[in-house]
Phi, psi and omega in degrees: 000121180267145177285148173304142183254358173292134186252148180290150180269162180300334186248023177273178185277002174282344175074026181282331172072214184289349179296330186300315184305311184293313187292321181304316183292340182247357186302323184290348181277352185242136169272154182293322175210162175214153178297331180275343177077007182279156174241154178256125174056042174247151187293160179290148175303133178299328177293326176299317180291331175288338175308323180293345177289352172085258194278148180306322183303317179292322178292318180303311181298313184293330182283343180275145000283133181295150167241099181275111175270100189263094174289129183304139176064034174240001172132077175300336187293349178301329181309314182291330172294320186286318186288342179257007167296142186315117171080358188291320183229072183301339183255015179292131179307143182299129179079003182298138177215146169280124183246339177207165182309316190298332181303326184290315175302324181282324192249344193303308178302318178293322179306306182293308190286318184255318189274329191232052190298125179077000185270334179236134182293132178245002178290145182070013172072034175276091181281155179300124171075011174272186184241044181285138175285154183247027176288190179063227182271347190300314185302311180295319187277335191228338190256310193306120181085357181228357188287140164231144187208147166245137177236148187237149174308130192301313183294325172298318181292325176296313183295322178294323179287322178298318184268007166253071178053030183054056185308129175081356180303129179278077186308320184293332179278355179237031179049041173079004182266136172284161173298143183291329185198173178304329183289314177306319179296317184293318179304333178270312190270000176292158180068020182302313182299312181296315173309313183297324183276353184236339189238148181276176177136125184278120175250125184288347188078012179244131185298135175059017179256137180280149348284154189273338189077184182297330189280326180256023180252163177276120183227164169293153181305149177289135181262161175307320183299319184289323177300314181293322179295312183304316174300315181296313185294322175306317182289308195266337191249355186248131180276340174213130175236118178241165183239128178304319181291340180244052185304312185293314174296327176296317179291325173301316186290321180304316181285331176295321183283313187247001178089185175094156184282145172285127183241158180295331178292336180296335188251003180269151186261108181278348184219054188299139178273204184279001183237059187297340175292350181071007174292156179286149176293148172282108183274001181302335178296345178279354177054040178087359176295133177235140173280078183300326182295299185284342171301321178297320177290318180300318178302320177293317180300317178299321175293320175301311182301316184292322178298321182286325175297321179288323179300322181261009177060043183256143173204179181298319179295321181287340182269359182307319178299322173297317177295319179293318175306310183296325179290344184269356183253169181236000000 
């Protein structure tokens, strides 16, 4: 499957602005993905630069206010890990945990405004745990240097979304009809992560409810320029990049970067899908379809993740103290 080659203009609704001219001239230097995971002429990981700040407390202070870019079906459970980082939510009620999806709708605004003052960015209407895109001015004003994100293998994310009430499916654009099968769903919802990193749009985090945000709206095809821009933003703008498939190591990395105790709630699933056994979804229902767009971004995220594990000296063996600490908490 080839990506569209038409490139966005500087004055269109994607909000890419003056970055497009620069990226257009460099797009041919970058492949969408590579077996080595290397990039050409891309910025150093923001996390790598933060390593020089020394202690986790200093990195944590510099990273706030956090801007959690929540790609659908990549891990709502990250919320519990974030709110218990040291000092992030000083007014949090003792023992509070998100335990199910409905908790977010009930507590999200209270959490940000009252329980965690100044700890999470609200500029550009990035609500805690929603699916808002960071295109336009949002990336520069709210996310760069403060972003946190979990990313998931694209076909697994698509299957999870399909079996979670067809998450983000734009019912109104299809006269109230759902996708006929996973393939039809994938053809509309593919490229979701790249869209969120490059396009604006407020997503409430509620399936099928307006506004839908970048993932569930009708858009022009994703361009090579946008893929390159998403990779760039991931590298230079995010202080934490985790992988859903490597959840345990991701939580260990989060604490290595920002400190704090490893808790049992870091590893609990607040929003389990239809595959609670954690076995991978059978993607044969996609009839060979692959999300090339998000696949390129996931390859980059995997490279960043591996680099950070190496930078902080982490592995499953090295993280045993974290896992043991978490198992002793309730």
